[in-house]
VOSE-398824 format. One line per field, with one value per atom (N, C-alpha, C, O): residue number from 1; atom name; y, z, x. Coordinates in steps of 0.001 Angstrom, whole numbers, plus 500000, padded with zeros to 6 digits. Each point is the difference from the previous one (the first is absolute). Layout:
REM VOSE-398824
resi: c(NUM  ...)
name: c(CA  ...)
Y: c(Y  ...)
Z: c(Z  ...)
X: c(X  ...)
END
This chain:
REM VOSE-398824
resi: c(1  1  1  1  2  2  2  2  3  3  3  3  4  4  4  4  5  5  5  5  6  6  6  6  7  7  7  7  8  8  8  8  9  9  9  9  10  10  10  10  11  11  11  11  12  12  12  12  13  13  13  13  14  14  14  14  15  15  15  15  16  16  16  16  17  17  17  17  18  18  18  18  19  19  19  19  20  20  20  20  21  21  21  21  22  22  22  22  23  23  23  23  24  24  24  24  25  25  25  25  26  26  26  26  27  27  27  27  28  28  28  28  29  29  29  29  30  30  30  30  31  31  31  31  32  32  32  32  33  33  33  33  34  34  34  34  35  35  35  35  36  36  36  36  37  37  37  37  38  38  38  38  39  39  39  39  40  40  40  40  41  41  41  41  42  42  42  42  43  43  43  43  44  44  44  44  45  45  45  45  46  46  46  46  47  47  47  47  48  48  48  48  49  49  49  49  50  50  50  50  51  51  51  51  52  52  52  52  53  53  53  53  54  54  54  54  55  55  55  55  56  56  56  56  57  57  57  57  58  58  58  58  59  59  59  59  60  60  60  60  61  61  61  61  62  62  62  62  63  63  63  63  64  64  64  64  65  65  65  65  66  66  66  66  67  67  67  67  68  68  68  68  69  69  69  69  70  70  70  70  71  71  71  71  72  72  72  72  73  73  73  73  74  74  74  74  75  75  75  75  76  76  76  76  77  77  77  77  78  78  78  78  79  79  79  79  80  80  80  80  81  81  81  81  82  82  82  82  83  83  83  83  84  84  84  84  85  85  85  85  86  86  86  86  87  87  87  87  88  88  88  88  89  89  89  89  90  90  90  90  91  91  91  91  92  92  92  92  93  93  93  93  94  94  94  94  95  95  95  95  96  96  96  96  97  97  97  97  98  98  98  98  99  99  99  99  100  100  100  100  101  101  101  101  102  102  102  102  103  103  103  103  104  104  104  104  105  105  105  105  106  106  106  106  107  107  107  107  108  108  108  108  109  109  109  109  110  110  110  110  111  111  111  111  112  112  112  112  113  113  113  113  114  114  114  114  115  115  115  115  116  116  116  116)
name: c(N  CA  C  O  N  CA  C  O  N  CA  C  O  N  CA  C  O  N  CA  C  O  N  CA  C  O  N  CA  C  O  N  CA  C  O  N  CA  C  O  N  CA  C  O  N  CA  C  O  N  CA  C  O  N  CA  C  O  N  CA  C  O  N  CA  C  O  N  CA  C  O  N  CA  C  O  N  CA  C  O  N  CA  C  O  N  CA  C  O  N  CA  C  O  N  CA  C  O  N  CA  C  O  N  CA  C  O  N  CA  C  O  N  CA  C  O  N  CA  C  O  N  CA  C  O  N  CA  C  O  N  CA  C  O  N  CA  C  O  N  CA  C  O  N  CA  C  O  N  CA  C  O  N  CA  C  O  N  CA  C  O  N  CA  C  O  N  CA  C  O  N  CA  C  O  N  CA  C  O  N  CA  C  O  N  CA  C  O  N  CA  C  O  N  CA  C  O  N  CA  C  O  N  CA  C  O  N  CA  C  O  N  CA  C  O  N  CA  C  O  N  CA  C  O  N  CA  C  O  N  CA  C  O  N  CA  C  O  N  CA  C  O  N  CA  C  O  N  CA  C  O  N  CA  C  O  N  CA  C  O  N  CA  C  O  N  CA  C  O  N  CA  C  O  N  CA  C  O  N  CA  C  O  N  CA  C  O  N  CA  C  O  N  CA  C  O  N  CA  C  O  N  CA  C  O  N  CA  C  O  N  CA  C  O  N  CA  C  O  N  CA  C  O  N  CA  C  O  N  CA  C  O  N  CA  C  O  N  CA  C  O  N  CA  C  O  N  CA  C  O  N  CA  C  O  N  CA  C  O  N  CA  C  O  N  CA  C  O  N  CA  C  O  N  CA  C  O  N  CA  C  O  N  CA  C  O  N  CA  C  O  N  CA  C  O  N  CA  C  O  N  CA  C  O  N  CA  C  O  N  CA  C  O  N  CA  C  O  N  CA  C  O  N  CA  C  O  N  CA  C  O  N  CA  C  O  N  CA  C  O  N  CA  C  O  N  CA  C  O  N  CA  C  O  N  CA  C  O  N  CA  C  O  N  CA  C  O  N  CA  C  O  N  CA  C  O  N  CA  C  O  N  CA  C  O  N  CA  C  O  N  CA  C  O  N  CA  C  O  N  CA  C  O  N  CA  C  O  N  CA  C  O  N  CA  C  O  N  CA  C  O)
Y: c(503487  500795  499212  499289  501255  499216  500479  501176  497798  500219  499674  499201  501771  499478  499777  500449  498716  499224  500765  499086  501655  500334  500674  500482  499376  500316  501555  500179  500687  501036  500242  500878  498390  499688  499367  500117  499222  498901  501122  499959  501025  500530  501288  500241  500447  501126  499006  500572  498332  499440  499443  499542  500373  499341  500725  499412  501889  500801  499621  499672  500454  499917  498173  499805  499350  498881  499561  499048  501719  499826  500561  499291  502152  500644  499129  500037  498997  499325  497715  498846  501680  498576  498997  498828  501498  498678  500211  499438  501383  500112  498529  499765  499259  498610  499413  498910  502092  499850  499947  498977  502531  500311  499702  500361  498991  499346  498574  499628  499877  498447  499392  498803  501863  499210  499829  500886  498010  499452  499898  500090  499697  499907  501322  500004  501101  500981  500417  500961  498097  500013  498638  499948  499139  498645  499967  499015  501862  500107  500607  499777  501236  501438  499433  499269  501244  499635  501181  501077  498837  501103  500615  501117  498813  501104  500552  500887  498676  500605  501073  501078  498359  500683  501595  501135  498568  500926  501275  501161  498364  500609  500446  500849  498968  500663  501546  501169  498215  500963  501275  501175  498339  500974  500920  501158  498061  500644  501302  500979  498712  501018  500822  501198  498498  501126  499633  500768  497985  500051  499065  499732  500007  499263  500898  499506  501868  500636  500130  499901  500375  500413  498384  499913  499224  498363  500019  500062  499845  499791  501236  499468  501668  500506  499724  500093  499560  499714  498490  499755  499476  498276  500182  499453  501199  500385  501466  500443  500463  500952  500831  500486  499598  500954  500427  499443  501923  500827  499689  500261  499009  499866  498297  499317  500363  498586  499992  500718  498448  499741  498568  498987  501180  498960  499256  500491  498068  499362  500206  499519  501325  500496  501271  500921  499267  500924  501164  501138  498748  500470  500920  500844  498841  500585  500845  499342  502030  500753  499641  499393  500761  499916  501135  501113  498224  500529  499971  499209  501733  500384  498839  499602  499823  498675  500632  499385  501722  500704  499197  499030  501057  500214  498343  499698  499256  498736  498906  500024  499193  498902  499443  499991  499283  499135  498952  499514  499871  498509  500634  499252  502254  500254  500023  499558  501001  500073  498516  499476  500025  498095  499680  499492  500789  499407  500037  499223  501668  500528  499269  499114  501199  499928  498025  499329  500264  498362  499160  499207  501611  498936  500447  499292  502114  500474  498833  499466  500421  499124  498810  499422  499897  498219  500364  499409  501446  499980  500281  499419  501195  500134  498915  499621  499683  498661  498776  499147  500641  498769  499876  499035  501962  500125  500360  499901  500480  500848  499289  498832  501894  499616  500538  501224  498174  500531  499838  499235  501431  499414  499881  499439  501456  500300  498742  499701  499728  499046  498761  499501  500093  498413  498904  499727  499815  498392  499056  499789  499566  499149  498853  499759  499723  499019  498759  499428  499986  498791  498285  499620  499921  499191  498591  499975  499200  498943  498944  499994  499079  499368  498787  499323  500545  498463  498754  499770  499319  498741  499238  500168  498674  498646  499312  499852  499240  499284  498478  499281)
Z: c(510250  499215  498735  499052  501486  499184  497971  499669  499427  498850  498995  500306  498525  499578  498505  499111  500814  498531  499448  499496  500552  499695  498498  499760  499220  498736  499866  498821  501576  500129  500430  499416  501766  500024  498923  499798  499608  498730  498831  499331  500637  498779  499922  499003  502011  500546  500200  499717  500648  499644  498602  499609  499479  499040  498808  499378  500531  499509  500142  499163  502674  500282  499911  500456  499274  499779  498972  499864  499028  498841  499762  499684  500526  499810  500448  499737  501189  500497  499336  500325  499013  499236  500870  499882  500943  500982  499949  500787  498258  500193  500057  500319  499356  499943  501411  500139  501216  500814  500283  500369  499410  499800  499033  500217  498485  499171  500332  500151  499899  500580  498939  499748  499657  498392  500643  499894  500818  500515  498857  500287  498520  499491  499607  499273  501444  499822  500985  499940  501435  500537  501305  501174  497559  500718  500210  500582  499064  500179  500993  500739  499800  501085  501296  500792  499275  501473  501060  499644  501241  500846  499751  499629  500352  499379  498722  499537  499874  498607  500113  499407  501590  500388  500756  499559  501398  500656  499191  500303  498434  499204  498996  499297  500353  499214  500790  499617  501495  501047  500271  499962  500325  500489  498884  500179  498513  498778  499464  499423  500982  499565  501403  499766  501607  500906  500486  500785  498671  500329  501657  500252  500472  500911  500759  500127  500518  500520  499734  500713  497854  499535  499923  499898  500165  499943  501177  500121  500925  501376  500352  500490  499269  500299  499359  500539  498364  499263  500753  500197  500080  500440  501362  500121  500771  501349  499859  501148  498076  500167  501283  500770  499329  500650  499473  499170  501571  499727  500448  499483  501742  500947  500618  500129  500131  500254  501570  500617  500028  501322  500433  499765  501016  500631  500760  500429  499822  500763  501419  500857  499420  500854  501093  500052  500607  500351  500491  500085  500231  500510  498672  500145  498958  498889  498870  499429  500430  499346  498807  499499  499597  498368  499578  500503  498273  499437  498149  499625  499535  498784  499456  500372  498635  498859  499656  500323  499089  499716  500837  499477  502103  500718  500582  501086  497937  500533  499474  498793  501811  499716  499012  499880  498975  498500  501009  499488  501972  500305  500799  500034  500568  500049  498844  500154  498706  498936  499442  499673  500283  499213  501133  499569  501609  501045  499860  500393  499068  499190  498808  500028  498843  498621  499899  499386  501282  500235  499807  499181  502460  500217  498904  499769  499488  499482  498567  499533  500052  498595  500192  499090  502232  500401  500057  499184  501620  500044  498648  499914  499273  498594  499270  499332  500864  498785  500666  499273  502129  500481  500748  499986  500609  500816  501841  500544  499908  501343  500901  500283  500286  500840  501148  500032  501003  501420  500936  500929  499024  500693  501565  500589  499996  501191  500729  501156  498326  500601  499009  499301  500802  499070  500545  501082  497215  500730  500858  500227  500323  500956  499117  498831  501663  499152  499933  500983  497758  499671  501100  500141  500274  501063  498897  498788  501771  499550  499871  500831  497912  499755  500902  499946  501047  500480  499393  499030  501377  499221  500934  501217  497971  500654  500130  499083  502384  499798  499998  499851)
X: c(497307  499251  499140  500334  498348  498898  500390  500145  499937  500548  498175  499115  500935  498763  499910  500723  498175  500632  497940  499348  500214  498801  500514  501107  497600  500352  500065  499694  500469  500751  501170  500636  500002  501236  500885  501209  497903  500506  500484  501032  497926  499922  500991  500680  499315  501271  501549  501053  498985  501481  499915  501074  497858  500874  501063  500885  498773  501060  501250  500842  499214  501420  500279  501127  498465  500397  500317  500769  498564  500195  501490  500956  499085  501507  501167  501201  497895  501536  499684  500281  499247  499926  499403  500356  498810  499495  498402  499238  500372  497947  499460  498835  502065  499198  499721  499443  501093  499720  498681  499423  499857  498657  499292  498844  501316  499342  499446  498837  502014  500097  500872  499860  500959  500760  501234  500848  499393  500687  501863  501194  498053  501251  500974  500994  498389  500927  500680  500767  498935  500396  500822  500366  499547  500754  501340  500456  500278  501832  499946  500959  498001  500257  500522  499406  501909  500522  500027  499522  500843  499744  501031  499637  501545  501052  499719  500717  498330  499718  498971  499967  499081  498733  500743  499815  500845  500622  500500  499725  501186  501048  498995  500549  498312  499185  499330  499965  499617  499178  500965  499636  501699  500902  500623  500379  499669  500669  499225  500473  498035  498699  499854  499839  500173  500174  498327  499445  499809  498866  499382  498825  502176  499791  499104  498880  501285  499365  498265  499002  501270  498557  499039  498777  501966  499227  499084  498776  502496  500174  498341  499003  500980  498688  499049  498897  501188  498724  499243  498810  502336  499772  499222  498904  501558  499376  499408  500041  499468  499051  500324  499172  502414  500678  501191  500719  499458  501101  500914  501087  498771  501457  499928  498984  502203  500013  500001  500788  498306  499908  500281  499341  501943  500507  499113  498957  501462  499314  500203  499259  501926  500349  499382  500815  498245  499150  501230  499538  501883  500646  500783  500884  498683  501106  498745  499130  500990  499510  499733  500947  497863  499538  500917  500151  500517  500858  499372  499134  501481  499693  500677  501105  498099  500481  501765  501016  498958  501575  500537  500548  499504  501204  499992  500494  498820  499965  500883  500242  500180  501181  499495  498775  502231  499173  499397  498992  501300  499544  498338  499023  500923  498726  498883  498861  501615  499159  499860  498935  502143  500014  498677  498965  501155  499068  498597  499130  500827  498486  499700  499147  501526  500072  499957  499171  501786  499924  498693  499538  499971  498465  498884  499020  501248  498984  499898  498994  502387  500453  499603  499407  500850  499476  498537  499293  500121  498753  499208  498918  501371  499472  499917  499037  502406  500483  499463  499490  500561  499983  498741  499236  500656  498774  500552  501100  497699  500491  500780  499737  501386  500909  499975  500123  499744  499795  500909  499740  501480  501345  500296  500924  497710  500225  499034  500298  498810  499038  500172  499117  502296  500070  498577  499480  500264  499142  500365  501192  497890  500321  500988  499701  501206  500375  499559  499528  500588  498759  500722  501162  497834  500382  500752  499786  500883  500523  498650  499092  500959  498857  500388  501027  497716  500346  500140  499277  501567  500297  499542  500064  499300  499703  500778  500808  499342  501362  499849  500988)
END
């Protein structure tokens, strides 16, 4: 599914991320998120029940659409933790580090030629 990082999306996410204590992802204040771990991120979102809403905002879709065309779309509320984190983590990486394209990795860098 496509993730969105436009300012409207960021603005809609800000109150949810602030409530969870990691608004630094959106503002670029990395001192607020430097100790954030994956289990901590998951725990903060699960304790607030905000995963479905965050996924809907990031994807601009009310339903999760699997890469498997045989699977029907399903409401974010029915998704697994892994399905939700599969949307949220690439978004966080894209915002903090830069675009991440897992389906088409870059060509490996060829080894340097050495002269004998």
